[in-house]
ZADO-1210 file (C-alpha; in nm, 4 decimals, padded with zeros to 6 digits):
<atoms>
<atom x="-00.9537" y="00.1759" z="-01.2283" code="MET" pos="1"/>
<atom x="-01.1544" y="00.0998" z="-01.5931" code="ASN" pos="2"/>
<atom x="-01.3778" y="00.3917" z="-01.5173" code="ASP" pos="3"/>
<atom x="-01.0965" y="00.5851" z="-01.4994" code="LEU" pos="4"/>
<atom x="-00.9097" y="00.3973" z="-01.8496" code="VAL" pos="5"/>
<atom x="-01.2729" y="00.4854" z="-02.0701" code="ASP" pos="6"/>
<atom x="-01.2696" y="00.8554" z="-01.9091" code="ILE" pos="7"/>
<atom x="-00.9198" y="00.9010" z="-02.0401" code="LEU" pos="8"/>
<atom x="-00.8929" y="00.6845" z="-02.3667" code="SER" pos="9"/>
<atom x="-01.1691" y="01.0201" z="-02.4872" code="ASP" pos="10"/>
<atom x="-00.8432" y="01.2290" z="-02.4667" code="PHE" pos="11"/>
<atom x="-00.6055" y="00.9840" z="-02.7072" code="GLY" pos="12"/>
<atom x="-00.4513" y="00.6232" z="-02.6435" code="GLU" pos="13"/>
<atom x="-00.4455" y="00.5195" z="-02.3057" code="VAL" pos="14"/>
<atom x="-00.2491" y="00.2047" z="-02.1619" code="LYS" pos="15"/>
<atom x="-00.2560" y="00.1288" z="-01.8263" code="VAL" pos="16"/>
<atom x="00.1191" y="00.0633" z="-01.6721" code="LEU" pos="17"/>
<atom x="00.1643" y="-00.1681" z="-01.3921" code="SER" pos="18"/>
<atom x="00.5216" y="-00.3524" z="-01.4542" code="SER" pos="19"/>
<atom x="00.8268" y="-00.2881" z="-01.5383" code="PRO" pos="20"/>
<atom x="00.7520" y="-00.5422" z="-01.8186" code="GLU" pos="21"/>
<atom x="00.5092" y="-00.3143" z="-01.9496" code="ASP" pos="22"/>
<atom x="00.7431" y="-00.0621" z="-01.9740" code="GLY" pos="23"/>
<atom x="00.7201" y="00.1379" z="-01.7345" code="ILE" pos="24"/>
<atom x="01.0343" y="00.3826" z="-01.6080" code="ASN" pos="25"/>
<atom x="01.1375" y="00.2057" z="-01.3021" code="VAL" pos="26"/>
<atom x="01.3405" y="00.3898" z="-00.9838" code="HIS" pos="27"/>
<atom x="01.6072" y="00.2681" z="-00.8977" code="SER" pos="28"/>
<atom x="01.4970" y="00.1992" z="-00.5074" code="ARG" pos="29"/>
<atom x="01.2370" y="-00.0525" z="-00.6338" code="PHE" pos="30"/>
<atom x="01.4868" y="-00.2462" z="-00.8227" code="LYS" pos="31"/>
<atom x="01.6183" y="-00.4435" z="-00.5516" code="ARG" pos="32"/>
<atom x="01.5257" y="-00.7372" z="-00.2744" code="LYS" pos="33"/>
<atom x="01.4191" y="-00.6857" z="00.0423" code="VAL" pos="34"/>
<atom x="01.3902" y="-00.8356" z="00.3628" code="TRP" pos="35"/>
<atom x="01.0618" y="-00.8987" z="00.4576" code="ALA" pos="36"/>
<atom x="00.7834" y="-01.0530" z="00.7520" code="PHE" pos="37"/>
<atom x="00.5059" y="-01.2341" z="00.6908" code="ARG" pos="38"/>
<atom x="00.4073" y="-00.9750" z="00.9502" code="SER" pos="39"/>
<atom x="00.5427" y="-00.6683" z="00.6975" code="ASP" pos="40"/>
<atom x="00.2828" y="-00.7557" z="00.4356" code="PHE" pos="41"/>
<atom x="00.0045" y="-00.7869" z="00.6954" code="THR" pos="42"/>
<atom x="00.0640" y="-00.4304" z="00.9005" code="GLY" pos="43"/>
<atom x="00.1128" y="-00.2680" z="00.5508" code="SER" pos="44"/>
<atom x="-00.2345" y="-00.4278" z="00.4209" code="LEU" pos="45"/>
<atom x="-00.4260" y="-00.2826" z="00.7495" code="ALA" pos="46"/>
<atom x="-00.2330" y="00.0475" z="00.7433" code="LYS" pos="47"/>
<atom x="-00.3509" y="00.1810" z="00.4017" code="TRP" pos="48"/>
<atom x="-00.6974" y="-00.0088" z="00.4250" code="LEU" pos="49"/>
<atom x="-00.7414" y="00.1770" z="00.7694" code="VAL" pos="50"/>
<atom x="-00.5744" y="00.5427" z="00.6019" code="LYS" pos="51"/>
<atom x="-00.7747" y="00.4984" z="00.2847" code="GLN" pos="52"/>
<atom x="-01.1126" y="00.4030" z="00.4114" code="SER" pos="53"/>
<atom x="-01.3380" y="00.6900" z="00.4519" code="PRO" pos="54"/>
<atom x="-01.4713" y="00.5472" z="00.8731" code="TYR" pos="55"/>
<atom x="-01.2450" y="00.5024" z="01.1218" code="THR" pos="56"/>
<atom x="-01.2172" y="00.0913" z="01.0554" code="VAL" pos="57"/>
<atom x="-01.3246" y="-00.0583" z="00.7073" code="PRO" pos="58"/>
<atom x="-01.5628" y="-00.3491" z="00.7586" code="ASP" pos="59"/>
<atom x="-01.4405" y="-00.7137" z="00.7517" code="ASN" pos="60"/>
<atom x="-01.1066" y="-00.5457" z="00.8342" code="LEU" pos="61"/>
<atom x="-00.9906" y="-00.8323" z="01.0332" code="ALA" pos="62"/>
<atom x="-01.1032" y="-01.0841" z="00.7715" code="THR" pos="63"/>
<atom x="-00.9282" y="-00.8899" z="00.5173" code="CYS" pos="64"/>
<atom x="-00.5886" y="-00.9369" z="00.6826" code="ILE" pos="65"/>
<atom x="-00.6882" y="-01.2917" z="00.7980" code="GLU" pos="66"/>
<atom x="-00.7250" y="-01.4272" z="00.4091" code="LYS" pos="67"/>
<atom x="-00.4392" y="-01.1673" z="00.2580" code="PHE" pos="68"/>
<atom x="-00.2399" y="-01.3624" z="00.5140" code="ASP" pos="69"/>
<atom x="-00.3557" y="-01.6875" z="00.4193" code="LYS" pos="70"/>
<atom x="-00.2913" y="-01.6384" z="00.0079" code="LEU" pos="71"/>
<atom x="00.0850" y="-01.4217" z="00.0590" code="ALA" pos="72"/>
<atom x="00.2172" y="-01.7466" z="00.2760" code="SER" pos="73"/>
<atom x="00.0851" y="-01.9509" z="00.0163" code="ASP" pos="74"/>
<atom x="00.2410" y="-01.7016" z="-00.2968" code="THR" pos="75"/>
<atom x="00.5624" y="-01.6214" z="-00.1098" code="PHE" pos="76"/>
<atom x="00.6679" y="-01.9260" z="00.0955" code="GLY" pos="77"/>
<atom x="00.8213" y="-01.7564" z="00.3799" code="PHE" pos="78"/>
<atom x="01.0769" y="-01.8847" z="00.5276" code="ASP" pos="79"/>
<atom x="01.0753" y="-02.1336" z="00.9294" code="CYS" pos="80"/>
<atom x="01.1081" y="-01.7590" z="01.0700" code="ASN" pos="81"/>
<atom x="00.8235" y="-01.6066" z="00.8788" code="GLU" pos="82"/>
<atom x="01.0731" y="-01.4137" z="00.6539" code="MET" pos="83"/>
<atom x="01.1103" y="-01.3667" z="00.2588" code="ILE" pos="84"/>
<atom x="01.3354" y="-01.1872" z="00.0259" code="GLU" pos="85"/>
<atom x="01.1690" y="-01.0324" z="-00.2216" code="ILE" pos="86"/>
<atom x="01.2204" y="-00.8302" z="-00.5426" code="GLU" pos="87"/>
<atom x="01.0204" y="-00.5475" z="-00.5052" code="LEU" pos="88"/>
<atom x="01.0146" y="-00.4576" z="-00.9107" code="ILE" pos="89"/>
<atom x="00.6397" y="-00.6510" z="-00.9815" code="GLY" pos="90"/>
<atom x="00.5254" y="-00.6846" z="-00.6369" code="LEU" pos="91"/>
<atom x="00.2343" y="-00.3534" z="-00.6785" code="THR" pos="92"/>
<atom x="00.0973" y="-00.6573" z="-00.9181" code="LYS" pos="93"/>
<atom x="00.1495" y="-00.9675" z="-00.7335" code="THR" pos="94"/>
<atom x="-00.0216" y="-00.7908" z="-00.4764" code="ILE" pos="95"/>
<atom x="-00.3190" y="-00.6523" z="-00.6627" code="TYR" pos="96"/>
<atom x="-00.3513" y="-01.0237" z="-00.7436" code="GLN" pos="97"/>
<atom x="-00.3441" y="-01.1770" z="-00.4399" code="LEU" pos="98"/>
<atom x="-00.6104" y="-00.9042" z="-00.3300" code="LEU" pos="99"/>
<atom x="-00.8826" y="-00.9870" z="-00.6004" code="GLU" pos="100"/>
<atom x="-00.9203" y="-01.2834" z="-00.5003" code="GLN" pos="101"/>
<atom x="-01.0858" y="-01.1766" z="-00.1407" code="ILE" pos="102"/>
<atom x="-01.4467" y="-01.0683" z="-00.1923" code="PRO" pos="103"/>
<atom x="-01.4557" y="-00.8260" z="00.1344" code="GLU" pos="104"/>
<atom x="-01.1187" y="-00.6239" z="00.0448" code="VAL" pos="105"/>
<atom x="-01.2593" y="-00.6466" z="-00.3322" code="MET" pos="106"/>
<atom x="-01.6120" y="-00.5311" z="-00.1051" code="ALA" pos="107"/>
<atom x="-01.4251" y="-00.1962" z="-00.0372" code="LEU" pos="108"/>
<atom x="-01.2990" y="-00.0836" z="-00.3799" code="ASN" pos="109"/>
<atom x="-01.7118" y="00.0017" z="-00.4541" code="GLU" pos="110"/>
<atom x="-01.9290" y="00.2535" z="-00.3106" code="ARG" pos="111"/>
<atom x="-02.1464" y="00.1581" z="-00.0500" code="LYS" pos="112"/>
<atom x="-02.4457" y="00.3754" z="-00.1635" code="ASN" pos="113"/>
<atom x="-02.4163" y="00.2555" z="-00.5312" code="GLY" pos="114"/>
<atom x="-02.3670" y="00.5550" z="-00.6752" code="ARG" pos="115"/>
<atom x="-02.1462" y="00.4551" z="-00.9959" code="GLU" pos="116"/>
<atom x="-01.9368" y="00.7363" z="-01.1875" code="GLY" pos="117"/>
<atom x="-01.7593" y="01.0468" z="-01.1011" code="LEU" pos="118"/>
<atom x="-01.8443" y="01.2665" z="-00.8401" code="GLY" pos="119"/>
<atom x="-01.6849" y="01.5712" z="-00.7550" code="VAL" pos="120"/>
<atom x="-01.5822" y="01.7116" z="-00.3862" code="VAL" pos="121"/>
<atom x="-01.5139" y="02.0146" z="-00.2821" code="SER" pos="122"/>
<atom x="-01.3940" y="02.0915" z="00.0344" code="ARG" pos="123"/>
<atom x="-01.5539" y="02.5268" z="-00.0328" code="PHE" pos="124"/>
<atom x="-01.8660" y="02.2713" z="-00.0382" code="GLY" pos="125"/>
<atom x="-02.2024" y="02.3565" z="00.1676" code="SER" pos="126"/>
<atom x="-02.2911" y="01.9999" z="00.1564" code="ASP" pos="127"/>
<atom x="-02.1585" y="01.7264" z="00.4088" code="ALA" pos="128"/>
<atom x="-01.9461" y="01.4332" z="00.1964" code="ILE" pos="129"/>
<atom x="-02.1316" y="01.1165" z="00.2585" code="ASN" pos="130"/>
<atom x="-01.8454" y="00.7990" z="00.3688" code="PRO" pos="131"/>
<atom x="-02.0618" y="00.5941" z="00.1973" code="ASP" pos="132"/>
<atom x="-02.0232" y="00.7436" z="-00.1419" code="ASP" pos="133"/>
<atom x="-01.6931" y="00.7019" z="-00.1155" code="ASP" pos="134"/>
<atom x="-01.4351" y="00.3307" z="-00.1490" code="PHE" pos="135"/>
<atom x="-01.0980" y="00.2440" z="-00.0955" code="ILE" pos="136"/>
<atom x="-00.8686" y="00.2440" z="-00.4159" code="ASP" pos="137"/>
<atom x="-00.7175" y="-00.1393" z="-00.4498" code="ILE" pos="138"/>
<atom x="-00.4417" y="-00.0542" z="-00.6524" code="LEU" pos="139"/>
<atom x="-00.3428" y="00.1829" z="-00.4935" code="ALA" pos="140"/>
<atom x="-00.3292" y="00.0238" z="-00.1508" code="VAL" pos="141"/>
<atom x="-00.1252" y="-00.2741" z="-00.3554" code="ALA" pos="142"/>
<atom x="00.1335" y="00.0894" z="-00.4716" code="GLN" pos="143"/>
<atom x="00.1233" y="00.1984" z="-00.0939" code="ASN" pos="144"/>
<atom x="00.1927" y="-00.1877" z="00.0501" code="ILE" pos="145"/>
<atom x="00.5276" y="-00.1928" z="-00.1906" code="THR" pos="146"/>
<atom x="00.6437" y="00.1673" z="-00.1303" code="CYS" pos="147"/>
<atom x="00.6464" y="00.0491" z="00.2243" code="ASP" pos="148"/>
<atom x="00.8795" y="-00.2377" z="00.1946" code="PHE" pos="149"/>
<atom x="01.1293" y="00.0467" z="-00.0196" code="ALA" pos="150"/>
<atom x="01.1087" y="00.3149" z="00.2156" code="THR" pos="151"/>
<atom x="01.1862" y="00.0991" z="00.5005" code="ASP" pos="152"/>
<atom x="01.4570" y="-00.0407" z="00.3272" code="ALA" pos="153"/>
<atom x="01.5578" y="00.3120" z="00.2759" code="ASP" pos="154"/>
<atom x="01.5667" y="00.3940" z="00.6261" code="CYS" pos="155"/>
<atom x="01.7734" y="00.0571" z="00.7259" code="ARG" pos="156"/>
<atom x="01.9960" y="00.2091" z="00.4426" code="ALA" pos="157"/>
<atom x="01.9929" y="00.4886" z="00.6085" code="TYR" pos="158"/>
<atom x="02.0770" y="00.4069" z="00.9514" code="LEU" pos="159"/>
<atom x="02.3107" y="00.1481" z="00.8717" code="ASP" pos="160"/>
<atom x="02.5107" y="00.3971" z="00.7088" code="GLN" pos="161"/>
<atom x="02.4959" y="00.6747" z="00.9555" code="ASN" pos="162"/>
<atom x="02.4396" y="00.4679" z="01.2586" code="PRO" pos="163"/>
<atom x="02.6216" y="00.7518" z="01.5396" code="ASP" pos="164"/>
<atom x="02.3659" y="01.0296" z="01.4418" code="LEU" pos="165"/>
<atom x="02.0432" y="00.7888" z="01.5152" code="PHE" pos="166"/>
<atom x="02.2068" y="00.6674" z="01.8037" code="THR" pos="167"/>
<atom x="02.3178" y="01.0147" z="01.9244" code="GLU" pos="168"/>
<atom x="02.0421" y="01.2103" z="01.8900" code="GLN" pos="169"/>
<atom x="01.8200" y="00.9378" z="02.0405" code="MET" pos="170"/>
<atom x="02.0743" y="00.9660" z="02.3558" code="ILE" pos="171"/>
<atom x="02.0049" y="01.3623" z="02.3121" code="LYS" pos="172"/>
<atom x="01.6835" y="01.3139" z="02.3228" code="ASP" pos="173"/>
<atom x="01.6442" y="01.0851" z="02.6190" code="LEU" pos="174"/>
<atom x="01.8932" y="01.2517" z="02.8161" code="SER" pos="175"/>
<atom x="01.6189" y="01.5991" z="02.7503" code="GLY" pos="176"/>
<atom x="01.8842" y="01.7629" z="02.5077" code="GLY" pos="177"/>
<atom x="02.2183" y="01.7338" z="02.7096" code="VAL" pos="178"/>
<atom x="02.5115" y="01.5716" z="02.4663" code="ASP" pos="179"/>
<atom x="02.7615" y="01.2901" z="02.5928" code="HIS" pos="180"/>
</atoms>
């Protein structure tokens, strides 16, 4: 990320905004608390590491999840049901700070071939894309985990307000399209 800041600074002053305290305008969906299970944290981490990886399974995935689980448990203090009510504001920053403490996660933030600098990839290029020339943006992983919590809360709120729509559609789907 520092490379990007250096490049953008050529265009004038650059300020990296990482939380509302830094002056970022936060969408209302992030100005709330949500309930989350301990497994929501690890499941979302696994999801985003896999989705953003140039490989089917990123290196040391199990180790990354196990270490993150320990840090998240120590940081968030889940209750006896392994749940917590957590504020979404500032969550990305907290998650990123936890991920930074895990060497196996931060290794995913580096190219395997060691090349530095920006690269240009085109779908029209004749050369195959070398997955060793790619990396996982760990800050994006932290942001996506927070977005998972917000999206899940949005879905629950919608279904709570429209339970019949969901139930009716499920019954219709299960009965082969026949209304009951």
